[in-house]
C-alpha positions in Angstrom: 171.2 153.4 135.9 174.5 154.6 134.4 177.3 156.5 136.2 180.3 158.7 135.4 183.0 158.9 138.1 185.1 162.1 138.1 188.9 162.2 138.2 189.4 163.1 141.9 187.8 159.8 142.9 189.7 156.6 142.6 189.3 154.3 139.6 188.5 151.5 142.1 185.2 153.2 142.7 184.2 152.6 139.1 185.2 149.0 139.6 183.1 148.8 142.7 180.1 150.1 140.9 180.7 147.9 137.9 180.8 144.9 140.3 177.4 145.9 141.5 176.1 145.4 138.0 175.9 149.0 136.8 177.2 150.6 133.7 180.0 153.0 134.8 182.7 155.1 133.2 185.6 156.8 135.1 187.3 159.8 133.5 190.3 157.6 133.1 188.3 155.6 130.5 187.8 158.8 128.4 190.3 160.1 125.8 191.5 163.0 127.9 191.6 160.8 131.0 192.1 162.9 134.2 192.3 166.1 132.1 188.7 165.7 130.9 187.0 169.0 131.4 183.9 169.5 133.5 182.0 170.6 130.3 182.9 167.4 128.6 181.8 165.4 131.7 178.5 167.2 131.6 178.1 166.6 127.8 178.7 162.9 128.2 176.4 162.7 131.2 173.6 164.4 129.3 174.2 162.4 126.1 174.3 159.0 127.9 172.0 159.7 130.8 174.7 159.2 133.4 174.7 160.1 137.0 177.9 162.1 137.8 179.8 161.1 140.9 182.2 163.8 142.0 183.7 165.8 144.8 183.8 168.9 142.6 181.2 171.4 143.9 181.2 173.3 140.5 178.9 170.5 139.4 176.3 171.7 141.9 176.2 175.1 140.2 175.7 173.7 136.8 173.1 171.3 138.2 171.1 174.2 139.8 171.5 176.6 136.9 171.1 174.4 133.8 170.0 171.0 135.2 173.1 169.4 133.8 174.0 166.8 134.8 170.5 165.6 135.2 171.5 163.6 138.3 174.4 164.2 140.6 176.0 162.4 143.5 178.2 164.9 145.3 180.7 163.5 147.8 181.4 165.9 150.7 183.6 163.7 152.9 186.7 166.0 152.6 190.0 164.2 152.1 189.8 160.7 153.4 191.6 157.5 152.6 190.3 155.3 149.8 189.7 152.5 152.3 187.3 154.8 154.2 185.6 156.0 151.0 185.0 152.4 149.9 183.6 151.6 153.3 181.1 154.5 153.1 180.1 153.4 149.6 179.7 149.8 150.6 177.5 150.7 153.6 175.4 153.1 151.6 175.2 151.8 148.0 171.7 150.3 148.2 170.4 153.5 149.7 172.1 155.6 147.0 170.5 153.5 144.3 167.1 153.8 146.0 167.4 157.6 146.4 168.1 158.1 142.7 164.7 156.5 142.0 163.1 159.7 143.2 165.9 162.3 143.7 168.1 164.1 141.2 170.7 165.3 143.7 172.3 163.1 146.4 174.9 164.3 148.9 177.0 161.9 150.8 179.5 162.6 153.5 181.0 160.6 156.4 177.8 160.5 158.4 174.7 160.9 156.2 173.0 160.8 152.8 170.7 163.6 151.7 168.5 163.3 148.6 166.9 166.3 147.0 164.6 166.6 144.0 
């Protein structure tokens, strides 16, 4: 399982995922860094088979309309402190990985995870 973390999420999230043993890129790792376009993120995700992790709801539209990215983790927590975001990921990481075995779209907020095919 490979991931691509979008710019509005902290680089530390990529480090957290890497620490769990997964292949992950953050937009800061890409040539255009935080200015990487959504279309470039979709292209990389499709080319490399990466799950996009983002707060950007525009990715839901492209997911529904064109199936790109193939898999998407949409974060709908609103604006929260990084400490709280890492806490949510820490408590839910194993479930997120399990959901992506059967789901293509996972939504995570402060209180729940929802997986959809």
